[in-house]
C-alpha positions as a Markdown table, in Angstrom:
| # | Residue | x | y | z |
|---|---|---|---|---|
| 1 | Met | 86.6 | 101.6 | 10.7 |
| 2 | Asn | 84.2 | 101.6 | 13.6 |
| 3 | Asn | 81.0 | 103.5 | 12.8 |
| 4 | Phe | 81.1 | 105.0 | 16.1 |
| 5 | Leu | 83.8 | 107.3 | 14.7 |
| 6 | Lys | 84.1 | 110.1 | 11.9 |
| 7 | Lys | 87.6 | 110.7 | 10.7 |
| 8 | Tyr | 88.8 | 113.8 | 8.8 |
| 9 | Lys | 92.2 | 115.1 | 7.5 |
| 10 | Val | 92.7 | 118.5 | 9.0 |
| 11 | Gly | 95.7 | 121.0 | 9.0 |
| 12 | Asp | 98.8 | 120.0 | 7.0 |
| 13 | Asn | 99.1 | 116.4 | 8.1 |
| 14 | Ser | 96.7 | 115.8 | 11.2 |
| 15 | Val | 93.7 | 113.7 | 11.7 |
| 16 | Leu | 90.5 | 114.8 | 13.6 |
| 17 | Tyr | 88.2 | 112.0 | 14.9 |
| 18 | Glu | 84.6 | 112.7 | 16.1 |
| 19 | Leu | 83.1 | 110.4 | 18.5 |
| 20 | Lys | 79.4 | 109.8 | 18.9 |
| 21 | Asn | 79.6 | 110.7 | 22.6 |
| 22 | Gly | 80.7 | 114.2 | 21.5 |
| 23 | Met | 84.4 | 113.8 | 22.2 |
| 24 | Arg | 87.0 | 115.0 | 19.7 |
| 25 | Val | 90.5 | 113.6 | 19.2 |
| 26 | Ile | 93.2 | 115.4 | 17.3 |
| 27 | Phe | 96.2 | 113.5 | 16.2 |
| 28 | Thr | 99.5 | 115.0 | 14.6 |
| 29 | Pro | 102.3 | 112.5 | 13.5 |
| 30 | Thr | 105.9 | 113.4 | 14.1 |
| 31 | Leu | 109.1 | 111.9 | 12.4 |
| 32 | Arg | 111.6 | 109.9 | 14.5 |
| 33 | Ser | 110.7 | 111.0 | 18.0 |
| 34 | Gln | 111.0 | 109.0 | 21.0 |
| 35 | Leu | 108.6 | 111.1 | 23.0 |
| 36 | Val | 104.7 | 111.3 | 22.8 |
| 37 | Tyr | 102.8 | 114.3 | 24.0 |
| 38 | Cys | 99.0 | 114.1 | 24.8 |
| 39 | Gly | 96.5 | 115.9 | 26.8 |
| 40 | Phe | 92.9 | 116.7 | 27.5 |
| 41 | Leu | 91.5 | 120.1 | 26.9 |
| 42 | Val | 88.3 | 120.6 | 28.9 |
| 43 | Asn | 86.1 | 123.6 | 27.7 |
| 44 | Val | 85.7 | 125.1 | 31.2 |
| 45 | Gly | 87.4 | 127.9 | 33.1 |
| 46 | Ser | 86.7 | 130.7 | 35.5 |
| 47 | Arg | 84.4 | 132.3 | 32.9 |
| 48 | Asn | 82.1 | 129.3 | 33.6 |
| 49 | Glu | 81.6 | 130.3 | 37.2 |
| 50 | Asn | 79.4 | 132.6 | 39.2 |
| 51 | Glu | 80.1 | 134.7 | 42.3 |
| 52 | Ser | 79.7 | 131.6 | 44.7 |
| 53 | Thr | 81.6 | 129.1 | 42.4 |
| 54 | Asn | 84.6 | 131.5 | 41.6 |
| 55 | Gly | 87.7 | 129.5 | 41.7 |
| 56 | Met | 86.0 | 126.1 | 41.1 |
| 57 | Ala | 87.6 | 125.2 | 37.7 |
| 58 | His | 90.9 | 125.8 | 39.2 |
| 59 | Phe | 90.1 | 124.0 | 42.4 |
| 60 | Ile | 88.8 | 120.9 | 40.4 |
| 61 | Glu | 92.1 | 120.9 | 38.5 |
| 62 | His | 93.9 | 120.5 | 41.8 |
| 63 | Ser | 91.4 | 118.1 | 43.3 |
| 64 | Val | 91.3 | 115.5 | 40.4 |
| 65 | Phe | 95.0 | 114.6 | 41.5 |
| 66 | Lys | 93.9 | 113.8 | 44.8 |
| 67 | Gly | 92.3 | 110.4 | 44.2 |
| 68 | Ser | 90.3 | 108.6 | 41.8 |
| 69 | His | 88.1 | 105.6 | 42.3 |
| 70 | Lys | 91.2 | 103.5 | 41.1 |
| 71 | Arg | 94.2 | 105.3 | 42.6 |
| 72 | His | 95.4 | 107.3 | 45.7 |
| 73 | Ser | 97.0 | 110.5 | 45.2 |
| 74 | Tyr | 100.4 | 109.2 | 45.6 |
| 75 | Gln | 99.7 | 106.6 | 42.9 |
| 76 | Ile | 98.5 | 109.4 | 40.5 |
| 77 | Leu | 101.4 | 111.5 | 41.2 |
| 78 | Asn | 103.9 | 108.7 | 40.8 |
| 79 | Arg | 102.3 | 107.0 | 37.8 |
| 80 | Ile | 104.1 | 109.1 | 35.1 |
| 81 | Glu | 107.2 | 110.2 | 37.1 |
| 82 | Ala | 108.1 | 106.7 | 37.9 |
| 83 | Val | 108.9 | 106.3 | 34.1 |
| 84 | Gly | 110.6 | 109.6 | 33.7 |
| 85 | Gly | 107.5 | 111.4 | 32.2 |
| 86 | Glu | 105.9 | 114.8 | 33.0 |
| 87 | Leu | 102.3 | 115.2 | 34.2 |
| 88 | Asn | 100.8 | 118.6 | 34.6 |
| 89 | Ala | 97.7 | 120.8 | 34.3 |
| 90 | Tyr | 96.7 | 124.5 | 34.1 |
| 91 | Thr | 93.5 | 126.5 | 34.2 |
| 92 | Thr | 92.7 | 129.6 | 32.2 |
| 93 | Arg | 89.7 | 131.8 | 31.9 |
| 94 | Glu | 88.0 | 129.6 | 29.2 |
| 95 | Lys | 89.8 | 126.3 | 29.1 |
| 96 | Thr | 91.5 | 123.7 | 31.6 |
| 97 | Phe | 94.3 | 121.5 | 30.3 |
| 98 | Tyr | 95.8 | 118.2 | 31.6 |
| 99 | Tyr | 98.8 | 116.8 | 29.7 |
| 100 | Thr | 101.7 | 114.4 | 29.8 |
| 101 | Ser | 105.1 | 113.9 | 28.0 |
| 102 | Thr | 106.6 | 110.6 | 28.2 |
| 103 | Leu | 108.7 | 107.9 | 26.0 |
| 104 | Arg | 106.5 | 106.5 | 23.3 |
| 105 | Lys | 106.3 | 103.1 | 25.0 |
| 106 | Tyr | 104.4 | 104.6 | 27.9 |
| 107 | Leu | 101.7 | 106.2 | 25.8 |
| 108 | His | 98.9 | 103.9 | 27.0 |
| 109 | Arg | 99.9 | 104.5 | 30.7 |
| 110 | Ser | 99.6 | 108.3 | 30.0 |
| 111 | Val | 96.2 | 108.0 | 28.3 |
| 112 | Glu | 94.7 | 105.7 | 30.9 |
| 113 | Leu | 95.9 | 107.9 | 33.6 |
| 114 | Leu | 94.4 | 111.0 | 32.0 |
| 115 | Val | 91.1 | 109.3 | 31.4 |
| 116 | Asp | 91.2 | 108.2 | 35.1 |
| 117 | Leu | 91.7 | 111.8 | 36.3 |
| 118 | Ile | 89.2 | 113.4 | 34.1 |
| 119 | Phe | 86.4 | 111.1 | 34.2 |
| 120 | Asn | 86.8 | 109.1 | 37.4 |
| 121 | Pro | 87.9 | 111.4 | 40.2 |
| 122 | Lys | 86.8 | 110.5 | 43.8 |
| 123 | Phe | 87.2 | 113.9 | 45.5 |
| 124 | Pro | 88.0 | 112.5 | 48.9 |
| 125 | Ala | 86.5 | 114.9 | 51.6 |
| 126 | Ala | 89.6 | 115.1 | 53.7 |
| 127 | Glu | 91.8 | 115.7 | 50.7 |
| 128 | Leu | 89.6 | 118.5 | 49.4 |
| 129 | Glu | 90.0 | 120.3 | 52.8 |
| 130 | Lys | 93.8 | 120.1 | 52.6 |
| 131 | Glu | 93.8 | 121.4 | 49.0 |
| 132 | Lys | 91.7 | 124.5 | 50.1 |
| 133 | Lys | 94.8 | 125.4 | 52.4 |
| 134 | Val | 97.1 | 124.8 | 49.6 |
| 135 | Ile | 95.0 | 127.1 | 47.2 |
| 136 | Ile | 94.8 | 129.7 | 49.9 |
| 137 | Glu | 98.7 | 129.6 | 50.1 |
| 138 | Glu | 98.8 | 130.0 | 46.4 |
| 139 | Ile | 96.3 | 133.1 | 46.4 |
| 140 | Glu | 98.5 | 134.7 | 49.1 |
| 141 | Met | 101.6 | 134.0 | 47.1 |
| 142 | Tyr | 99.9 | 135.5 | 44.0 |
| 143 | Glu | 98.8 | 138.6 | 46.0 |
| 144 | Asp | 102.5 | 139.1 | 46.9 |
| 145 | Ser | 103.4 | 139.0 | 43.2 |
| 146 | Pro | 102.5 | 142.6 | 41.8 |
| 147 | Glu | 103.0 | 141.7 | 38.2 |
| 148 | Glu | 100.4 | 138.9 | 38.5 |
| 149 | Ser | 97.8 | 140.5 | 41.0 |
| 150 | Ile | 97.8 | 143.9 | 39.0 |
| 151 | Tyr | 97.1 | 142.0 | 35.8 |
| 152 | Asp | 94.1 | 140.3 | 37.2 |
| 153 | Asp | 93.0 | 143.4 | 38.9 |
| 154 | Phe | 93.0 | 145.3 | 35.6 |
| 155 | Thr | 91.3 | 142.4 | 33.8 |
| 156 | Ala | 88.4 | 142.3 | 36.2 |
| 157 | Arg | 87.9 | 146.0 | 35.9 |
| 158 | Leu | 88.2 | 145.7 | 32.1 |
| 159 | Phe | 85.4 | 143.2 | 31.9 |
| 160 | His | 83.5 | 144.4 | 34.8 |
| 161 | Asn | 80.1 | 142.8 | 35.4 |
| 162 | Ser | 81.0 | 139.8 | 33.0 |
| 163 | Ser | 82.3 | 136.4 | 33.9 |
| 164 | Leu | 85.6 | 137.1 | 32.3 |
| 165 | Ser | 86.3 | 139.3 | 35.4 |
| 166 | His | 86.5 | 136.3 | 37.6 |
| 167 | Asn | 89.9 | 135.6 | 39.1 |
| 168 | Ile | 91.1 | 132.1 | 38.0 |
| 169 | Leu | 92.1 | 131.3 | 41.6 |
| 170 | Gly | 88.9 | 132.5 | 43.1 |
| 171 | Thr | 89.1 | 134.2 | 46.5 |
| 172 | Lys | 89.9 | 132.8 | 50.1 |
| 173 | Lys | 86.2 | 133.3 | 50.9 |
| 174 | Thr | 84.8 | 131.3 | 47.9 |
| 175 | Val | 87.3 | 128.6 | 48.1 |
| 176 | Asn | 86.7 | 128.1 | 51.8 |
| 177 | Lys | 83.1 | 127.5 | 51.2 |
| 178 | Phe | 83.4 | 124.8 | 48.6 |
| 179 | Thr | 81.9 | 121.5 | 49.6 |
| 180 | Lys | 82.3 | 118.1 | 48.2 |
| 181 | Thr | 78.7 | 118.3 | 46.7 |
| 182 | Asp | 79.6 | 121.7 | 45.0 |
| 183 | Val | 82.7 | 120.1 | 43.5 |
| 184 | Ile | 80.9 | 117.1 | 42.2 |
| 185 | Asn | 78.0 | 119.1 | 41.0 |
| 186 | Tyr | 80.4 | 121.6 | 38.9 |
| 187 | Trp | 82.5 | 118.6 | 37.7 |
| 188 | Ser | 79.4 | 116.6 | 36.5 |
| 189 | Ala | 78.2 | 119.5 | 34.6 |
| 190 | His | 81.4 | 120.3 | 32.7 |
| 191 | Tyr | 83.6 | 117.3 | 32.5 |
| 192 | Ile | 81.7 | 115.6 | 29.9 |
| 193 | Pro | 82.8 | 114.0 | 26.5 |
| 194 | Gln | 81.3 | 116.9 | 24.5 |
| 195 | Asn | 83.5 | 119.5 | 26.4 |
| 196 | Cys | 86.7 | 117.4 | 25.9 |
| 197 | Ile | 89.3 | 117.4 | 23.2 |
| 198 | Phe | 92.1 | 114.8 | 23.5 |
| 199 | Ser | 95.3 | 115.9 | 21.6 |
| 200 | Leu | 98.1 | 113.6 | 20.7 |
| 201 | Val | 101.4 | 114.3 | 19.0 |
| 202 | Gly | 104.0 | 111.9 | 18.4 |
| 203 | Thr | 105.7 | 109.2 | 16.2 |
| 204 | Ile | 102.9 | 106.6 | 16.1 |
| 205 | Thr | 100.4 | 105.4 | 13.5 |
| 206 | Glu | 96.8 | 106.4 | 12.8 |
| 207 | Arg | 95.8 | 102.7 | 13.9 |
| 208 | Gln | 97.6 | 103.1 | 17.2 |
| 209 | Val | 95.5 | 106.1 | 17.7 |
| 210 | Glu | 92.3 | 104.2 | 16.8 |
| 211 | Asn | 93.1 | 101.6 | 19.2 |
| 212 | Ile | 93.5 | 104.1 | 22.1 |
| 213 | Ile | 90.2 | 105.7 | 21.1 |
| 214 | Glu | 88.5 | 102.1 | 21.1 |
| 215 | Lys | 90.0 | 101.2 | 24.4 |
| 216 | Tyr | 89.7 | 104.3 | 26.5 |
| 217 | Phe | 87.1 | 106.7 | 25.0 |
| 218 | Tyr | 84.1 | 104.9 | 23.6 |
| 219 | Asn | 82.8 | 104.0 | 27.1 |
| 220 | Gln | 82.5 | 107.6 | 28.2 |
| 221 | Glu | 78.7 | 108.4 | 28.3 |
| 222 | Ser | 77.6 | 111.4 | 26.5 |
| 223 | Lys | 75.7 | 113.9 | 28.7 |
| 224 | Thr | 73.9 | 117.1 | 28.4 |
| 225 | Ala | 76.3 | 119.9 | 28.2 |
| 226 | Ser | 75.9 | 122.9 | 30.6 |
| 227 | Ile | 75.4 | 126.2 | 28.9 |
| 228 | Ser | 76.9 | 129.3 | 30.3 |
| 229 | Glu | 75.6 | 132.8 | 29.6 |
| 230 | Asn | 78.6 | 135.0 | 28.5 |
| 231 | Asn | 77.0 | 138.3 | 27.8 |
| 232 | Met | 79.6 | 141.1 | 27.5 |
| 233 | Pro | 78.5 | 144.5 | 29.0 |
| 234 | Asp | 79.7 | 147.7 | 27.8 |
| 235 | Tyr | 83.1 | 149.0 | 28.6 |
| 236 | Asn | 83.5 | 152.0 | 30.7 |
| 237 | Arg | 87.1 | 153.5 | 30.9 |
| 238 | Phe | 88.8 | 153.7 | 34.3 |
| 239 | Gln | 91.8 | 155.4 | 36.0 |
| 240 | Val | 92.6 | 153.9 | 39.3 |
| 241 | Gln | 95.3 | 154.1 | 41.8 |
| 242 | Lys | 95.6 | 151.6 | 44.7 |
| 243 | Arg | 97.8 | 152.0 | 47.7 |
| 244 | Lys | 100.1 | 149.0 | 47.9 |
| 245 | Ser | 103.3 | 148.4 | 50.0 |
| 246 | Phe | 105.4 | 147.2 | 47.1 |
| 247 | Gln | 108.8 | 148.7 | 46.6 |
| 248 | Gln | 108.2 | 149.8 | 43.0 |
| 249 | Val | 105.3 | 151.5 | 41.4 |
| 250 | His | 103.5 | 148.9 | 39.2 |
| 251 | Val | 101.3 | 150.2 | 36.2 |
| 252 | Ile | 99.2 | 148.5 | 33.6 |
| 253 | Thr | 97.3 | 150.4 | 30.9 |
| 254 | Gly | 95.3 | 149.0 | 28.1 |
| 255 | Asn | 91.8 | 148.4 | 26.4 |
| 256 | Arg | 89.4 | 145.8 | 25.2 |
| 257 | Ala | 90.7 | 144.3 | 22.0 |
| 258 | Leu | 89.9 | 141.7 | 19.3 |
| 259 | Ser | 88.5 | 138.1 | 20.0 |
| 260 | Val | 90.0 | 134.9 | 18.7 |
| 261 | His | 87.6 | 134.9 | 15.8 |
| 262 | Glu | 88.5 | 138.3 | 14.5 |
| 263 | Pro | 90.7 | 138.2 | 11.4 |
| 264 | Arg | 92.5 | 141.3 | 12.2 |
| 265 | Arg | 94.0 | 139.5 | 15.3 |
| 266 | Tyr | 97.1 | 138.9 | 13.2 |
| 267 | Ala | 97.6 | 142.6 | 12.6 |
| 268 | Leu | 97.3 | 143.2 | 16.4 |
| 269 | Ser | 99.7 | 140.4 | 17.1 |
| 270 | Leu | 102.2 | 142.0 | 14.8 |
| 271 | Val | 101.7 | 145.4 | 16.6 |
| 272 | Asn | 102.3 | 143.6 | 20.0 |
| 273 | Asn | 105.6 | 142.3 | 18.7 |
| 274 | Ile | 106.6 | 145.9 | 17.5 |
| 275 | Leu | 105.7 | 147.6 | 20.7 |
| 276 | Gly | 106.6 | 145.3 | 23.5 |
| 277 | Gly | 106.3 | 141.5 | 22.9 |
| 278 | Asp | 108.8 | 138.9 | 23.4 |
| 279 | Trp | 111.7 | 140.7 | 21.5 |
| 280 | Met | 114.3 | 142.8 | 23.3 |
| 281 | Ser | 114.4 | 145.1 | 20.3 |
| 282 | Ser | 110.8 | 146.2 | 20.8 |
| 283 | Arg | 110.1 | 149.8 | 20.8 |
| 284 | Leu | 109.0 | 150.0 | 24.4 |
| 285 | Asn | 112.0 | 147.9 | 25.6 |
| 286 | Met | 114.6 | 149.9 | 23.6 |
| 287 | Asn | 113.1 | 153.4 | 25.0 |
| 288 | Leu | 112.2 | 152.5 | 28.5 |
| 289 | Arg | 114.9 | 150.1 | 29.5 |
| 290 | Glu | 117.9 | 150.4 | 27.0 |
| 291 | Lys | 118.0 | 154.1 | 26.4 |
| 292 | Asn | 116.7 | 155.5 | 29.7 |
| 293 | Ala | 116.9 | 152.8 | 32.2 |
| 294 | Tyr | 113.6 | 153.5 | 33.6 |
| 295 | Ala | 112.5 | 150.0 | 34.0 |
| 296 | Tyr | 113.9 | 146.4 | 34.1 |
| 297 | Asn | 110.6 | 144.7 | 32.9 |
| 298 | Ile | 108.5 | 146.5 | 30.3 |
| 299 | Ser | 106.0 | 144.4 | 28.2 |
| 300 | Ser | 102.9 | 144.4 | 26.1 |
| 301 | Gly | 100.4 | 141.5 | 25.6 |
| 302 | Phe | 97.5 | 140.7 | 23.5 |
| 303 | Asn | 95.0 | 138.0 | 24.8 |
| 304 | Thr | 92.1 | 136.7 | 22.9 |
| 305 | Tyr | 88.9 | 135.1 | 24.3 |
| 306 | Ser | 85.8 | 133.6 | 22.4 |
| 307 | Asp | 84.0 | 137.0 | 22.1 |
| 308 | Thr | 86.5 | 139.7 | 23.2 |
| 309 | Gly | 90.1 | 140.4 | 24.0 |
| 310 | Ser | 92.5 | 142.7 | 25.8 |
| 311 | Phe | 95.7 | 144.5 | 24.9 |
| 312 | Val | 97.9 | 145.7 | 27.8 |
| 313 | Ile | 101.1 | 147.4 | 28.6 |
| 314 | Gln | 102.8 | 146.7 | 31.8 |
| 315 | Phe | 105.8 | 147.7 | 33.7 |
| 316 | Gly | 107.3 | 148.4 | 37.2 |
| 317 | Thr | 109.5 | 151.4 | 38.0 |
| 318 | Asp | 110.7 | 153.8 | 40.6 |
| 319 | Ser | 108.2 | 156.6 | 41.4 |
| 320 | Lys | 110.4 | 159.2 | 40.1 |
| 321 | Tyr | 110.5 | 157.6 | 36.6 |
| 322 | Leu | 106.8 | 157.1 | 36.3 |
| 323 | Asn | 106.0 | 160.3 | 34.4 |
| 324 | Gly | 109.1 | 159.7 | 32.1 |
| 325 | Cys | 107.8 | 156.0 | 31.4 |
| 326 | Met | 104.1 | 157.3 | 30.6 |
| 327 | Asp | 105.5 | 160.0 | 28.3 |
| 328 | Ile | 107.5 | 157.4 | 26.3 |
| 329 | Ile | 104.5 | 155.0 | 26.1 |
| 330 | Asn | 102.3 | 157.9 | 24.9 |
| 331 | Gln | 104.8 | 158.9 | 22.3 |
| 332 | Glu | 105.0 | 155.3 | 21.1 |
| 333 | Leu | 101.1 | 154.9 | 20.9 |
| 334 | Ser | 100.7 | 158.1 | 19.1 |
| 335 | Lys | 103.4 | 157.1 | 16.7 |
| 336 | Met | 101.6 | 153.8 | 16.0 |
| 337 | Cys | 98.2 | 155.7 | 15.5 |
| 338 | Asp | 99.7 | 158.5 | 13.3 |
| 339 | Glu | 102.4 | 157.1 | 11.1 |
| 340 | Lys | 102.4 | 154.2 | 8.7 |
| 341 | Ile | 105.2 | 151.9 | 9.5 |
| 342 | Ser | 107.9 | 151.5 | 7.1 |
| 343 | Pro | 108.2 | 148.5 | 4.7 |
| 344 | Val | 111.4 | 147.6 | 6.5 |
| 345 | Leu | 109.9 | 147.5 | 9.9 |
| 346 | Leu | 106.8 | 145.7 | 8.7 |
| 347 | Asn | 108.8 | 143.0 | 7.1 |
| 348 | Lys | 110.9 | 142.6 | 10.1 |
| 349 | Ala | 107.9 | 142.1 | 12.2 |
| 350 | Lys | 106.5 | 139.6 | 9.8 |
| 351 | Arg | 109.7 | 137.6 | 9.8 |
| 352 | Gln | 109.6 | 137.5 | 13.7 |
| 353 | Leu | 105.9 | 136.1 | 13.6 |
| 354 | Glu | 107.0 | 133.5 | 11.0 |
| 355 | Ser | 109.8 | 132.5 | 13.3 |
| 356 | Gln | 107.7 | 132.2 | 16.3 |
| 357 | Tyr | 105.5 | 129.9 | 14.4 |
| 358 | Ala | 108.3 | 127.7 | 13.5 |
| 359 | Phe | 109.5 | 127.7 | 17.0 |
| 360 | Tyr | 106.1 | 126.5 | 18.1 |
| 361 | Arg | 106.1 | 123.7 | 15.5 |
| 362 | Glu | 109.3 | 122.5 | 16.9 |
| 363 | Asn | 108.0 | 122.3 | 20.3 |
| 364 | His | 105.7 | 119.2 | 20.2 |
| 365 | Ser | 104.3 | 119.7 | 23.6 |
| 366 | Tyr | 103.2 | 123.3 | 22.9 |
| 367 | Met | 102.0 | 122.1 | 19.3 |
| 368 | Met | 99.9 | 119.5 | 21.1 |
| 369 | Gln | 98.2 | 122.2 | 23.4 |
| 370 | Val | 97.7 | 124.6 | 20.5 |
| 371 | Asn | 96.1 | 121.8 | 18.3 |
| 372 | Ala | 93.5 | 121.3 | 21.0 |
| 373 | Arg | 92.9 | 125.0 | 21.5 |
| 374 | Asn | 92.3 | 125.4 | 17.6 |
| 375 | Ile | 89.8 | 122.6 | 17.6 |
| 376 | Ala | 88.1 | 124.1 | 20.5 |
| 377 | Asp | 88.0 | 127.6 | 19.1 |
| 378 | Tyr | 87.6 | 126.9 | 15.4 |
| 379 | Gly | 86.7 | 123.4 | 14.8 |
| 380 | Lys | 89.7 | 122.9 | 12.6 |
| 381 | Leu | 93.6 | 123.4 | 12.6 |
| 382 | Ile | 95.0 | 126.6 | 11.3 |
| 383 | Thr | 97.5 | 125.4 | 8.8 |
| 384 | Arg | 101.0 | 126.8 | 8.1 |
| 385 | Asn | 100.0 | 128.1 | 4.8 |
| 386 | Glu | 96.9 | 129.8 | 6.2 |
| 387 | Tyr | 98.9 | 131.4 | 9.1 |
| 388 | Leu | 101.6 | 132.6 | 6.8 |
| 389 | Glu | 99.3 | 133.9 | 4.1 |
| 390 | Ala | 97.4 | 136.0 | 6.8 |
| 391 | Ile | 100.6 | 137.4 | 7.9 |
| 392 | Arg | 101.8 | 138.2 | 4.6 |
| 393 | Lys | 98.7 | 139.9 | 3.6 |
| 394 | Ile | 98.9 | 142.5 | 6.6 |
| 395 | Asn | 99.9 | 146.1 | 5.2 |
| 396 | Ser | 100.8 | 149.3 | 6.8 |
| 397 | Ser | 97.1 | 150.6 | 6.5 |
| 398 | Asp | 95.8 | 147.6 | 8.4 |
| 399 | Ile | 98.4 | 148.3 | 11.2 |
| 400 | Leu | 97.2 | 152.0 | 11.4 |
| 401 | Ala | 93.6 | 151.0 | 11.5 |
| 402 | Val | 93.9 | 148.5 | 14.3 |
| 403 | Cys | 96.1 | 150.8 | 16.4 |
| 404 | Asn | 93.6 | 153.6 | 16.1 |
| 405 | Glu | 90.8 | 151.3 | 17.4 |
| 406 | Val | 92.7 | 149.8 | 20.2 |
| 407 | Phe | 94.9 | 152.7 | 21.2 |
| 408 | Asp | 92.2 | 155.3 | 21.2 |
| 409 | Lys | 93.2 | 157.4 | 24.2 |
| 410 | Asn | 89.5 | 158.1 | 25.0 |
| 411 | Lys | 89.3 | 154.3 | 25.7 |
| 412 | Leu | 92.6 | 153.6 | 27.4 |
| 413 | Ser | 92.4 | 152.6 | 31.0 |
| 414 | Ile | 95.0 | 152.6 | 33.6 |
| 415 | Leu | 95.7 | 151.0 | 37.0 |
| 416 | Ile | 98.6 | 151.9 | 39.2 |
| 417 | Tyr | 99.8 | 150.1 | 42.3 |
| 418 | Ser | 102.0 | 152.7 | 44.5 |
| 419 | Lys | 103.1 | 153.3 | 48.2 |
| 420 | Glu | 102.3 | 157.1 | 47.3 |
| 421 | Gln | 98.9 | 158.6 | 47.1 |
| 422 | Asn | 97.3 | 161.2 | 44.7 |
| 423 | Met | 99.1 | 160.1 | 41.6 |
| 424 | Asn | 98.8 | 162.4 | 38.6 |
| 425 | Phe | 96.2 | 160.6 | 36.2 |
| 426 | Ser | 96.6 | 163.2 | 33.3 |
| 427 | Tyr | 98.4 | 160.4 | 31.3 |
| 428 | Phe | 95.9 | 160.2 | 28.3 |
């Protein structure tokens, strides 16, 4: 094996390659699949921005599709779709992901294109100006969506004075001011091999993966990584109402929570499922929607970051039902903090998490992305046994402790979007 490469067995049956230029490649083989899934995780997001560059990570995610030194925009967009595959990308607060799904025989086509996008963009000036207009349209569309805009507004307040407060899309003002030089400087600082993880899932051999590494990745030069300051200031509880012209009242309440490195995150994930996660039988869905018909959408969400997290409950309702909704939410949070959950409910919640994990393992595109995030966050894969053992160890006392920490009513904040003014804030 080429000595430019280190190779490790990780996870249940995966292989991690570490290149001298700092790039990492994670490969998970599958059985008898005609499809291959691959992508680049770049360790950059809105958290790596300042007030003047806010929105730049997302802008670059769009702009690399506008032309490389090898291809025009149409050629990029048509390269994978011409063979019936999928090419896509997204930006989060801490990461950007570019990925493809194709028939196995087009794997080299996918890899070569992704490398071209990541390491060889041209950023044509005329195309950048057009893309500004597209993203401003995206910002306006997002502002018309109360479910999305209230979540980002709440997050900005929750992490006030930190880079986590930055909106992923940026603002119309910041996006309009971006220059080609700004774009190239930001891309040069962050789109480097040390910041990139390439993830691959499919029915191919390790030798084929190594051929791909040798052909496409070795010639990417190592550069000095840009280091971002990610200080997390203290959190101050807030209760805010903003006047908006939406038909419904939109509400989000929550608190800071656990980071991606906190072992108790498994217990809080279980709590999220019980309260208002993806299941229709969650407590909030049963009480707000099924029993009282107060809301069509009611959900809770637990989001982890490298050094902190958030737990939120979000819903939309008619203003006449707002107090009833908040009464039910308060009752459910108090119950979670005061009463140990029964063994029957605890086992049900554990079975749900185990099933969700199995669903993810069957979704190879999702697996490919999670594998990359695991390597970025932990430097390894979380194995099936590790995950299931962590879930099985959770007891009712663990649930009670994490609920009392996150659902402390002296720390819960609330943000309300409503046509009416002077809302009642005595909810906690």
